[in-house]
N, C-alpha and C positions, 0 to 999 in steps of 0.2 A: 284342405285345411290340416289334415291329418299328417300330410307330408311337411307342411311347414312347421307343425307343431314338433315334428321330430327333430327338424332342424334347430328350432329354438331351443328344445331340452338339451341338445347335443352341445350347442354354443354355452349355455348357461353351466353345463358340466365342464367344458373347458375352462371358463372363467374361474370357477371355483376351485379347480385344480391348479390354478396358477396364482398363489397368493402374493408372488412377487409383482405381477402386473396391477393386482388388486391394490397393494400398498402404494405403488407408485402413483395410481390414479387419485387416490385419496389423500395421500400424505404429501404430494408434491405441490398441489395448488395451496395447501396450508402453510408449507415452508414458504413459498414464494410470497404469499400475501404478507406473513410475518416479516420477512427480510425486505421486502419492497415497501412496505407500510412504514417502517421505521428507518429505514436508510435512505429513502427519497426525501430529503429535508435540506435545504439549501442554506438554512441558517447555521451561523457559527455561534457555539456556546461558549466556547473557552478559546481565547487567542492569546498565545505566549508572547509576551512583548517585553522588551527591555527598556529600562528608562535612565538615562543620563542627566542628572540635574546638577548644572554646573553652578547655577544661580543661588540655590538654598534660601530664596526669599520667601517671603509668605504669599506672594502672587504665584510664585512658580510651585510652591507645595499645594496651593489649590487647584491648580492645573493637574497636578500628579493625582491628587485625591479624586478628580473627576474620572481620570482613568481606573482608578482603584474602585471606586464605589459605583460600579456598573457590572452587569451580568456578563459582558463580553470578555473583558481583557482579564489577565493574569499578570501581574507586573512583576520584573526581576529587577532589582537595583544592581546594575553593573558596576557602578563604581566600588561596591562592597566585595563583588567577585574579581575584581580587576585585582592584577599584580603588578610588580615592578618590570618584569618582562612583557607584560600585556597590557596596553591601556584600556579604558572601558570601551572606546570606540572600535579599537582592534578586536577585543572580545566579542563585541556586538557583531561585528561582521563575521567572525568565526562561527558564533551560534546561528546566525542567519544562513550560513554556508551548510552548515551540519543539519539545518532544518530543526533545531530547537526553538527557535523563535521566529515569529512570523513578521515583527517588525521592531524597529529601535526608535524611541523618541529621545531627541535631544534638546535640552533648554539651556542655551548659551550663558556664560557668567555674567554678561552685561543685560540679561532679560528684564530684570526689575528696574535697574538704573535708566535704561531707555524708556520704559514705562513712565517714570517718575518725570522725566525730562521731556516727554510729550513725543517721543520719536518711535519710529516704527520698531516694534520687538519682533524677533524672528524666532520660529521653532522649527527644527528639523525633523522630518520622519522618514525612515528608511523602511521599505516594506520589500519582502520577499515576494517577486513576482513570477517565480517558477510555476505556481499554481494561479492561473489567472483569475479563475473563479473566486478563490480565497482573498486573493490581492484586491479584487474590486470590492467584495464585502467588507474587509479590513478598511480600505479607503473611505467607503460609506460610513462606517461606525465611527472613524475618526472624524469625520465631517459634524455628525451628530453630536458627538462630545464637545467638540470645539464651539459649535454654535450654542449649545447648552452653557459653557464657560463664559462666552462673551455675553451673552442674555443676563447673566448674574452680575457681571462686572461690566456695566454698559460704556465705561470709558475707555474699554480696549476695542470698541467696535472698529476703529479706524488705525488702531496701532498695533494688532495683533497679525502676523502674516505668517502663513505655514507653508514651508518648503517641502514638498513629498518627491522622493526619489524612490524609484521603483528598480531593484537590483536583478540582474539574471535575465530578465525578459522586459525591457522598458516599455516595449510596444504592447505588451500583454497578449502576445499571439497565442490563440488557444492550440495550435498544433504543437508548440513546444511542451505544452501540458498534457495533451490526450496521447500524442504518439509514443512517448516513454511508457505510459501507462498501458497503451495497446500492445507494446512489445513485451511487457511483462505478462500480459494476460494470455497472448498467443504462445508465448515461450512455454509456460506451465501446463497449458491445455494439450499441444504438441507433444511434448516430452512424455507428459502421463499417458496420454493415448497410446504412444508408441509401445511402451512397457505393460500396460493394462491389457493388451491383447495377447501379451506373450505365453504367459501360463494357460490362461482361459483357451486359447488356441489348441495348445497341448490336450487339454481336457475334452475339447471337442472332437478332435481327430483320434483320441485314444492313446496317442504317444506319450501320455503322461506317465503311463505304467513303466516305461522304458527308463524315464528319470528316476522313478521311485526305486527301481532297482540296481541303478547304477551305483558304483563304488563311491561317489562324489559325495561330500557332505551337504547338508542342506543349505548352509551359509554361501558354499563355494557355488552352488546352482544358481542361488538366487543374485550373488555378485556377477557371475559368469553371464547371467541373462541381461544384466543392467548396462555393462560396460560397452557393448557394441553400440549401444543407442546413444552414448555420450557423444560419440563422433557424428553420428547423423544429427543431433539436435544441435551440436555446436556448429556445424555447417549451415543449419536452417537458422540459427540465431544470427550468424554472420550476414547472412542474405538480407535478413530482414533490417538489421542495423544499416547496412549500405543503402537499402532501399529508402529507408526513413532519412538517412543523411543527404542522398543525392536527388530524392525526388521531392521530398516534402521539406528540405532545407533546415532539419532538425541540427542545430549546433553540436559540437563536441568540444566543449570548453574544459573539460578535464582530461586525465591520462586514460588513453584507450585500454593499455594493458590493465589499469586498476577495474575498469568496467568489464573486461573479458574474464579477470580473475573471478569477479563476484558472479558474473553471469555463468560460468562453469559450475560454482557451487549451486548455483539456483538450478541449473539443468540436472544435477545429481540428485537434488532435493526433490525435483518435480518427477524423474525417472523411479525414484524410491517410491513415491506414492503411487505411481502407475503399477509399479511390480507388486506392492501390497494389495491393490484392488485386483491385480490378476488372480492373486492365491486366493480372494475371496469369492470373486464372481465364477459361476458355473459355466457361463457361455461368453462368447465375445460381444454379444448384443447388450447383454446387462453389464459386462465390463466397460463397454464404451458409453453407456447412459451414466453409470455411476460415475465415471471419470468426468464427463462433461458437468454433471451436478456437482461434484466436489472441487472442481478447477473454475470453470466459467462463471459460475453464478457468484461464488465469494469474492473470486478476483476483481469482478466488476462492481460488485455493491459494496463490499466490506473492505477492501484493501486501500481505500483513499483514491481510486483510480477516478471516479467521477464525482463522489459526495464526500466530503471532508470527514474523516473519522471523528474529529471532535464534535460533530453534530449528532453522532448516534448515541443512544441510550446506553448506560452502563453495560448492560447484558451484552448487546452486539459490539460494544467497543471491546469487551473482553474476548468475545470469538475471534476479532481481528488479529489478535496475537498467535493464533494457529494457523493463520493463513499465510503460507509462504510468500505471496505477492506483496504483502504488506510490507514485507523488509526489502525486496528487491526492488519495489518502486521508489521507495526512498534512495536506494542506492543508485538507480538508473538517472532517476531526476536529479539527484545531487551531482553526479558526475558529468551528466550530458549539459544541464542547463547551468549548473552553478559552479562547476570545476572544483567540486569537492575533491579530498585526497582520501587516501586508504585510511588514514588515522581517523577519519570521521565515521567510518561505517564498521568499527570492530565488533559493536554488539549485534548489528545486522548478520554481518558474517557469521559469527558464533552461534546465533539462533539458526542459521541454514544448516550449519554442520550439525547441530544437535537433533534437527529435523530428520536429517539424513540417517544419523545413526539410530534413531528411534524407529523410523519406518523401515529400515533394511532389518532392524532386529525381530520387530513385529511379523514381518513378512517371512523371516526365516523360521520363526517358532511356528507360524500357522503351516508353511510347508511342510516342517517336520512332523507336526501333528497328522496332516493329512497323509503323511508318507507311512506313519505307523498305523494309522486305519486301514490302509490298503493292504497290509500284510495280513 
């Protein structure tokens, strides 16, 4: 028992001398509980929808109010936003393509007259099908509102007909939704892992001192350590894209060059995150753990990969704006599934550039500070 006691005391001493592991053990479960508890929510609280009411009748306005006065939909009047160069319907298609709207509701001009004449009146609904889960939820919410509308105006029971069209993914194949999200998640994880081990490897081997005394400036060292991995990550990304296209049959509706351009920005952002982690982490093991924690979990749970961002509480929804995968996910789904163009993703591209500059700047400052301490 004395020998066992000695081992026990020794192990407790090791545990207490390793505050990093203790922090991970106690903090990680709480963080995961917080994120999973709030993000695993399949309900949609806010659905951005466009309305085109060409009838402008009392009955059509009642239907519009049904969509307005509920907790699901946030309506935009596309006729007010339209221009001489862009009709309301063309504007609606553009907003669906860019991801700003989830659906467009079209009430034709003869809607009210057909009801008065006791003829079938039609309403058209166009749903963005790039996210199959969201599209199904939107369809179900539409059904609830339409049924409620018909129950109030019983004369419409056999006269109202809804034509629903699903754009971009008519068959609602889940692969078209999950595979682009998986690409975004894998890309940030792989790229960040590559550079996160760069400086921490130098620390463990002791060769970091050679970098410290070199004539190179700290930003030059950071940039120099990042650039080689751009080529490695780009080749990995191309392999993943080819596999998704020819094995899983994911379409390429948009311009491949547009996707490659934004993918390059995303890779550089991810590598910058990894190099920052590398300047902070004392060992490769800790660098790897931090990288997985900062890339895998947020990219899966908070970027919109699996759960709609609209279903998240305000605090977590705010955090999604500092997750790089949030922006690239919109880009890759928009280009691959919707055929969106470069002009649709200027804000997302700008966000990735800002992330890169900020991350590389912080990494350079941290490296420069460590350099001064070593002297």
